[in-house]
C-alpha positions in Angstrom: 65.6 -52.5 -17.2 64.4 -51.3 -13.8 61.1 -52.6 -12.4 58.8 -50.0 -11.0 57.2 -50.7 -7.6 54.1 -49.1 -6.2 54.0 -48.3 -2.6 50.8 -48.8 -0.7 49.8 -46.3 2.0 48.6 -48.2 5.0 47.9 -45.3 7.3 49.0 -41.8 8.3 50.9 -41.2 11.5 51.2 -37.8 13.3 54.0 -36.8 15.6 53.1 -35.1 18.9 55.0 -32.2 20.5 57.6 -34.6 21.9 58.1 -36.4 18.6 56.1 -39.5 19.5 53.5 -41.3 17.4 51.0 -44.1 17.9 50.3 -46.8 15.4 46.6 -47.6 15.4 45.7 -51.0 16.7 44.4 -52.3 13.4 47.7 -51.2 11.7 49.8 -52.8 14.4 47.9 -56.1 14.0 48.1 -56.0 10.2 51.9 -55.4 10.3 52.6 -57.8 13.2 53.9 -55.1 15.5 53.8 -55.3 19.3 55.1 -53.3 22.2 58.5 -54.9 21.9 59.0 -54.1 18.2 61.9 -51.9 17.3 61.9 -50.0 14.0 64.9 -48.8 12.0 64.3 -45.5 10.2 65.9 -45.6 6.7 66.0 -42.9 4.1 66.1 -44.3 0.6 68.0 -42.9 -2.3 64.8 -41.3 -3.6 64.3 -39.6 -0.2 61.5 -41.9 0.9 61.5 -42.7 4.7 60.9 -46.4 5.5 60.3 -48.0 8.9 61.8 -51.5 8.9 61.4 -53.9 11.8 64.8 -54.2 13.5 66.3 -57.6 14.3 68.8 -57.9 17.1 72.1 -59.5 16.0 74.0 -61.9 18.2 77.3 -60.5 19.2 79.2 -63.4 17.5 77.5 -62.4 14.2 78.4 -58.7 14.2 81.5 -59.4 12.1 79.2 -60.2 9.1 77.7 -56.7 9.3 81.0 -54.9 9.2 82.8 -53.7 6.0 85.6 -56.2 6.8 83.1 -59.0 7.1 81.6 -58.1 3.7 85.0 -57.9 2.1 86.0 -61.3 3.5 82.7 -62.8 2.2 83.3 -61.2 -1.3 86.8 -62.6 -1.3 85.5 -66.1 -0.4 82.9 -66.0 -3.0 85.5 -64.9 -5.6 87.7 -67.8 -4.6 84.8 -70.3 -4.8 83.8 -68.9 -8.3 87.4 -69.3 -9.5 87.5 -72.9 -8.3 89.8 -72.3 -5.3 87.9 -74.6 -3.0 88.3 -78.0 -1.4 85.6 -80.7 -1.1 85.6 -82.7 2.1 83.1 -85.5 2.5 84.0 -86.6 6.0 85.0 -85.0 9.3 88.4 -86.6 9.0 88.9 -85.0 5.5 88.0 -81.6 7.0 90.5 -82.0 9.8 93.2 -83.3 7.5 92.7 -80.3 5.1 92.8 -77.8 8.0 96.0 -79.4 9.4 97.5 -78.9 5.9 96.5 -75.3 5.8 97.9 -74.6 9.3 101.2 -76.3 8.3 101.5 -74.2 5.2 100.9 -71.0 7.2 103.5 -71.9 9.7 106.1 -72.5 6.9 105.5 -69.0 5.7 
C-alpha cells in the first residue's frame, strides 16, 4: 500500500527575462542555502519539479554512480545473501584470502 505524502509550499519563485530567480533571504536561511549551493533540477514521475541540493562526488567514487557500479553492487549483495562470502577476523586472514583468490584467477 502506497503512502501519500503532502508537499509544503515554502515560497513562490519567479523567473526573470534571462531565466534567473532569487530565493528570498528567509527561505535561503530556512533551507540552509548559501551562495555556493548548487541545486539539481529533477522532474518526478508525477511531473513535479524538485530542486535538490547537489553534492559533489569525489572522482574515485564516480564508479558507484554508474550503471556498471550499480550492477556490481547488486551482484555483490546477491552473493552475500546467498552465503557466498568469507569472514576474516585479522589482516593476515584478509591477505591470505586475497592471495588464494589471485592464485585461482591465475589458474584460470
